[in-house]
C-alpha positions as CSV (number, residue, x, y, z in Angstrom):
1,M,-13.2,-2.6,-1.3
2,V,-9.8,-4.1,-0.6
3,H,-10.7,-5.6,2.8
4,N,-13.4,-7.8,1.2
5,K,-10.6,-9.7,-0.7
6,P,-9.8,-13.2,0.4
7,M,-6.9,-13.9,2.8
8,N,-4.8,-15.5,0.0
9,H,-4.8,-12.3,-2.0
10,F,-3.0,-10.4,0.7
11,K,-0.8,-13.3,1.8
12,N,0.4,-13.6,-1.8
13,I,1.3,-9.9,-1.8
14,Y,3.0,-10.1,1.7
15,N,4.9,-13.2,0.7
16,H,5.9,-12.5,-2.9
17,K,5.4,-8.8,-3.7
18,A,7.0,-6.9,-0.9
19,P,8.9,-4.5,-3.1
20,E,5.8,-3.7,-5.1
21,Y,4.0,-3.1,-1.9
22,H,6.7,-0.7,-0.6
23,H,6.7,1.2,-3.9
24,M,3.0,1.8,-3.4
25,V,3.2,3.0,0.2
26,A,6.1,5.2,-0.5
27,A,3.8,7.4,-2.6
28,E,1.4,7.7,0.3
29,D,0.7,10.7,2.6
30,V,2.0,13.3,0.2
31,E,1.3,16.1,2.7
32,K,3.1,14.2,5.5
33,N,0.1,14.4,7.9
34,L,0.7,11.1,9.6
35,L,4.0,11.9,11.6
36,S,2.7,15.3,12.7
37,T,-0.5,13.7,13.9
38,L,1.3,11.1,15.9
39,E,3.7,13.5,17.4
40,Q,0.9,15.8,18.6
41,V,-0.1,12.8,20.8
42,T,3.3,12.0,22.2
43,P,7.0,12.9,21.3
44,F,9.1,9.9,20.1
45,I,12.5,11.3,21.1
46,G,14.3,8.9,23.3
47,K,11.4,6.4,23.5
48,T,11.3,2.6,23.3
49,I,9.0,1.7,20.4
50,L,7.4,-1.5,19.2
51,D,5.9,-1.6,15.7
52,L,3.5,-4.5,15.1
53,G,3.0,-5.5,11.6
54,T,5.9,-3.3,10.5
55,G,5.7,-4.6,7.0
56,T,8.4,-2.9,4.7
57,G,9.1,-0.2,7.2
58,R,6.6,2.5,6.7
59,L,6.5,3.6,10.4
60,P,10.2,3.0,11.1
61,L,11.2,5.1,8.2
62,L,9.2,7.9,9.7
63,I,10.4,7.7,13.3
64,A,13.7,5.9,13.4
65,D,15.7,9.0,13.9
66,R,13.7,9.9,17.0
67,A,13.4,6.6,18.8
68,C,16.1,5.4,21.3
69,T,15.1,1.7,20.7
70,L,12.8,0.5,17.9
71,I,11.8,-3.1,17.1
72,G,9.6,-4.0,14.1
73,L,7.7,-7.2,14.1
74,D,6.0,-8.9,11.2
75,L,4.7,-12.4,10.4
76,H,6.0,-12.4,6.8
77,R,9.6,-12.9,6.1
78,A,9.5,-11.3,2.6
79,M,8.2,-8.0,4.1
80,L,11.0,-8.1,6.7
81,I,13.6,-8.6,3.9
82,E,12.3,-5.5,2.1
83,N,12.2,-3.7,5.5
84,R,15.8,-4.4,6.0
85,F,16.6,-3.2,2.5
86,Q,15.0,0.1,3.2
87,R,16.7,0.3,6.6
88,E,20.1,-0.1,4.8
89,I,19.3,2.7,2.4
90,I,19.0,5.2,5.2
91,S,21.6,3.5,7.5
92,G,18.9,2.9,10.1
93,D,19.5,0.5,13.1
94,W,16.1,-0.7,14.3
95,E,15.8,-4.4,15.0
96,L,13.5,-6.7,13.1
97,V,11.7,-9.8,14.5
98,Q,9.6,-12.3,12.7
99,G,6.6,-13.2,14.9
100,D,2.9,-13.3,15.6
101,M,1.1,-10.2,17.1
102,Q,-1.0,-12.5,19.2
103,T,2.0,-13.8,21.2
104,L,4.8,-11.2,21.4
105,P,8.3,-12.4,22.4
106,L,9.0,-9.4,24.7
107,P,8.8,-8.7,28.4
108,S,5.8,-6.9,30.0
109,R,6.0,-3.1,30.2
110,W,8.9,-3.0,27.7
111,A,7.7,-0.3,25.3
112,D,6.8,3.3,25.8
113,V,4.9,3.3,22.5
114,V,3.3,0.4,20.7
115,F,2.1,0.7,17.1
116,A,-0.2,-1.6,15.1
117,G,-0.3,0.2,11.7
118,W,-2.5,-1.2,9.0
119,A,-1.9,-4.6,10.6
120,I,-5.1,-5.7,12.5
121,G,-8.0,-4.8,10.2
122,H,-7.6,-7.9,7.9
123,L,-8.4,-10.1,10.8
124,R,-12.0,-8.7,11.0
125,S,-12.9,-10.4,7.8
126,W,-10.5,-13.3,7.8
127,F,-11.9,-14.6,11.2
128,A,-15.4,-13.4,10.7
129,G,-17.0,-15.6,13.5
130,S,-14.2,-15.1,16.0
131,W,-12.6,-11.8,15.2
132,Q,-13.0,-10.4,18.7
133,T,-11.1,-13.3,20.1
134,H,-8.1,-12.9,17.7
135,I,-8.0,-9.1,17.8
136,G,-8.7,-9.2,21.6
137,R,-5.4,-11.2,22.0
138,I,-3.5,-8.6,20.1
139,M,-5.1,-5.8,22.3
140,E,-4.1,-7.7,25.4
141,E,-0.6,-8.1,24.2
142,M,-0.3,-4.4,23.3
143,H,-1.5,-3.6,26.8
144,R,0.9,-6.0,28.4
145,L,3.9,-4.6,26.5
146,V,3.3,-0.9,27.1
147,T,4.5,1.0,30.2
148,P,1.9,2.3,32.7
149,V,2.3,5.8,31.3
150,G,2.9,4.8,27.6
151,N,0.8,5.2,24.4
152,L,-0.9,2.6,22.2
153,F,-1.7,3.4,18.5
154,V,-3.8,1.6,16.0
155,I,-3.7,2.9,12.4
156,E,-6.2,1.7,9.9
157,T,-7.8,2.7,6.5
158,L,-10.7,5.0,6.3
159,G,-11.0,4.7,2.5
160,T,-8.8,4.8,-0.6
161,G,-10.4,6.5,-3.5
162,S,-13.0,8.1,-1.2
163,L,-13.5,11.8,-0.9
164,V,-14.6,11.7,2.8
165,P,-13.3,9.5,5.6
166,T,-15.5,6.3,5.7
167,P,-14.7,2.7,6.8
168,P,-14.5,0.7,3.6
169,T,-16.8,-2.1,4.9
170,A,-19.5,-2.5,7.6
171,E,-17.2,-5.1,9.2
172,L,-14.4,-2.6,9.6
173,S,-16.9,0.0,10.9
174,E,-17.9,-2.5,13.6
175,Y,-14.2,-3.2,14.5
176,Y,-13.4,0.5,14.7
177,D,-16.4,1.1,17.0
178,W,-15.3,-1.8,19.1
179,L,-11.8,-0.3,19.5
180,E,-13.5,2.9,20.9
181,T,-16.2,1.3,23.0
182,E,-14.6,-1.7,24.4
183,W,-10.9,-0.6,24.5
184,D,-11.2,3.1,25.0
185,F,-9.3,4.3,22.0
186,T,-9.8,7.8,20.6
187,R,-10.0,8.3,16.9
188,Q,-8.5,11.0,14.7
189,E,-9.1,11.2,10.9
190,I,-6.4,12.4,8.6
191,Q,-5.9,12.8,4.8
192,T,-3.1,10.6,3.5
193,D,-3.4,11.0,-0.3
194,Y,-1.1,9.1,-2.7
195,Q,0.8,11.2,-5.2
196,F,1.9,9.6,-8.5
197,P,3.8,11.2,-11.5
198,D,1.2,10.2,-14.0
199,L,-2.0,8.3,-14.5
200,D,-0.4,5.1,-15.7
201,S,1.8,5.0,-12.5
202,A,-1.2,5.5,-10.3
203,V,-2.9,2.5,-11.8
204,E,0.2,0.3,-12.0
205,H,1.2,0.8,-8.4
206,T,-2.2,0.3,-6.8
207,A,-4.2,-2.2,-8.9
208,F,-2.2,-5.2,-7.7
209,F,-3.3,-4.5,-4.2
210,F,-6.7,-2.8,-4.4
211,G,-8.0,-4.4,-7.5
212,E,-9.6,-3.3,-10.8
213,E,-12.5,-1.5,-9.2
214,L,-10.2,1.1,-7.9
215,A,-8.1,1.2,-11.1
216,E,-11.2,2.1,-13.1
217,K,-12.1,4.8,-10.6
218,I,-8.6,6.3,-10.9
219,R,-8.9,6.4,-14.7
220,A,-12.4,7.8,-14.7
221,N,-11.3,10.6,-12.3
222,N,-7.8,11.1,-13.8
223,W,-6.4,10.7,-10.3
224,I,-2.7,11.3,-10.3
225,R,-3.3,12.3,-6.7
226,L,-5.3,9.4,-5.3
227,P,-7.5,10.5,-2.3
228,E,-7.2,8.5,0.9
229,W,-8.2,8.8,4.5
230,T,-6.6,7.2,7.5
231,G,-7.7,6.7,11.1
232,V,-5.4,7.0,14.0
233,W,-6.7,5.4,17.2
234,N,-4.7,6.4,20.3
235,K,-4.9,5.2,23.9
236,R,-2.9,6.9,26.5
237,M,-2.1,4.7,29.5
238,E,-2.4,6.0,33.1
239,V,-0.9,4.5,36.2
240,G,-3.6,2.4,37.9
241,G,-5.9,2.6,34.7
């Protein structure tokens, strides 16, 4: 569905529609399954945390009151501006950095936890012939940045508008399998439904991102609560591993 859209579709959103994007993700995970799933893997209290592809602050808004030090990095300035606005609303104090996930401006073994939330999957289709090279660089940087006993997390979609957890495309399925077989990540699948006040809002706040195909599905099913599944991939580092 959405991941088959061209690169310019998403770049336009990330560069020009950051507030609309945040409004959409603010309606996500109505049962608040994400934070509890993450904290079952590792507690965040007092940790040094790096959030790659931080966007408008979805993860920092969840964990900022737990982390000792938190940096959010994103390539798109407009997303960081909206992230800063959301940070000010809650009087947060995490740092924001504009940069590329493939060349991180931080020293080795800096972070106890490194996140890449909904940030890598696009590269699978954008660089169809060389995706393993590009995503491999990000993996190498994540491994470089984390402490020898830290945790890496990759969070990606397993379907919006789907009643069961399923990678939206064959390309994403291949990428997800690669995370598990080549990089030793372990997958958990969680439900992260969107909740909207009415049908018009459900369409209005998702169609600009996901497209008319999902909008028609929302109308046909009268989905005020839009079903969604999310994959959480974790790798726990071990000294000498």
